[in-house]
Residue, then its C-alpha position, 0 to 999 in steps of 0.5 A: m832881316a825883313r821888316k815892315t816899312a817905317s812910318v816915319a821919315i828917315p833922317l839924313s846920316p853922313e855915317g850911313y843908315t841901319w840895315p832896316e833903313v837901307h832896306d826901305l830906301a833901296l826898295v823905293a829906289m828900285q821900285a822907281e827903276v833907279a839902280v842902287l849901290m850899297r856899301g858897308h863893312p864886310g859881313v854887315g848883311k849886304s848879300a842878305l839884304a839883296s836876297v830880301l829885296a829880291k823876294e819882296l820885289g818878286l824877282d829871281l836873284i842873279d848873284i854876280r860877284l864881279a871879283q870872281r868873274d872873268p869879264a867874258d862871263l859878264v859880256g859873253v864871248y864872240f865867235p866868227t860866222e862861218d864866212r868869217a865876215r863878222l863876229v857874233q856874240v854868245p851872251p852869258d846865260w844870266a843875261l838871257e835869264a834877265r832878258d826873259k823874265p824880271c830879275l834882280v841883277f846883284l853886282d856884288e863886290i863891285n869895287a873889289a879890285v875889279t878891272r876897267l873891263h869889269q867896270a865897262a861891263a857894269y856900266q852897260i848893265v847899269l846904264e843901258r840895262r843890257v849886255g851887248s845886244v841882249k836887252f833886259h826885261p822891263g821888270t829887271r832891276v839892278l843892285a850893287a854892293g861893295n866894301l868901304e875904302e877904310d876896310n882892309a878888303i881890297v877896294s878899287t876906285l869906281s869911275s865917276a861915270l859909273c858912280n853917277r848912275f847909282a843911288h848910293f847908300v852906306l850900310r852902317v853897323d847897328a846892334a839893335a837891327w842885328q838883334d832883331w834879325a838874330v832873334s828871328e834866326g835863332v842866334h844863341p841867347d848867350i851871344l844875343a845877350f853879349i852883343g846887347a850889352n856891348r853893342e856895336e863895339a862888339l858886333y863889328k871890329n876889323t882887328g886885321d886878323v883873319a878872324f874878326p867880329s862882324p854880324r856875319s861871323w857872330a852868326m857863324a859863331s852862334r852855330v858852332y857855340a851851340r854845338g860845342d861843349d864846354y871844353n872846345r867852345k871858346r876855341l870854336v868861337a875864336a876861330c870865327v870872331g878872334v881870340e879877343f872877343a872869344e875871351k870877352l864872350t866867355d867872361y860875359v857868360r859867367i855873369l849870365h849864369t849868375v842869374n837864377a832864372k828858375k827862382i825868378v819864374l817859379n818862386g817869384e824872386r825879385v830883382d832890383f836893377l837899381a841896386a848896386g851891382k845890378r845897374d850895369p847894362s851887362f847884368v840887365y841884358a844877362a837877366v833878360f836873356a837868362v829868364a826868357t831862355w829858361i822860359y822857352t826851354e822849359p817843357v812846361v811853365p805852370d800857370t801859377a808862375l806866369p804872374n811872376v814873369v810880369t813881376f820880373l818885367r815890372s822890376p825896378g830899373l828894367d826900362p821899356e827897351y828891355q821889356f820889348l826885347f824880352l817879349r820879342y825874344l819870347r814871341a820869336r822862340d815860343p809865343r805860346v807862353l805869351v798867349r797864355m799870359r794874355a789872360l792876366p790883367s797885369y800882363r794886359a796892363l803892361a802891354t797897354d803901357l808899352v803900346s802907349l810908349r811906342t805910340e808916343g815915341t817916348w823911348 
């Protein structure tokens, strides 16, 4: 999910920020040596964001899941000296690593029913940047993550003293940001089209069941969906995101497969997205992904068919949002077709129009 830093100011949002926005904000905060606490629903990408930030900061990631650690794992253990006159600390290995070289100490699940002993250790890590007598390297940074109070996940209230040592960012569910990541990660086009058509409503919904849709579980569903056959696909998807959304995905894929991408590309069959029955975003997303997927999976797309691709992108009712999505998807999967299309004056004109729209901020 790595991205370039945005060139415009991020507006304040009481509902939280998107994955790319939290990325930019957290990066600046940690560069300023301020510890960051990001909270969000389970599976929205907090751990993935920690990995990206560590890489961009050039730091080794030390992943500490507080709910799964004994307090002794955080502060070390104490042993008496030979004369039993005093106790000496044997610090944990991760603290020695954070002392010897710059690292990103990631305190995951910081509010997942952790005890006061856990919080006391976290307070020392965040505030004093040390564990016992072991002081962290000056280049070591601290990042923490936790779930939201409204989630069914078990959440403990953090002390005000600990909270006051963090810069706080809420990571909200955002379908557009997830799609950008999912395209680059090779998520199955059927699932990409389904999430594109149904947005946040389908991307995350904690139903209370053991399997429910989230950015993480949809990525899991994509992997089993790609391997499953027609008989067991629905069951495999249901095991990841629940029965309700497995049924909805199956119904949507039926719409997706009504689009004849081969005729559109090879024969120049026209699509009017302003016509009755084709205005619905579900059908538009289905057509965009069906055509793009056919192109990148076809061994050879003849040069004579390339103008038909531009004609499709110029279809009545196909807004720039969908044109950008189509081009991003192809560029991520197989950019060779786009390279060949640059020879077409019609494609260069389309690209110029899209660049102008993005520069002007009109969409």
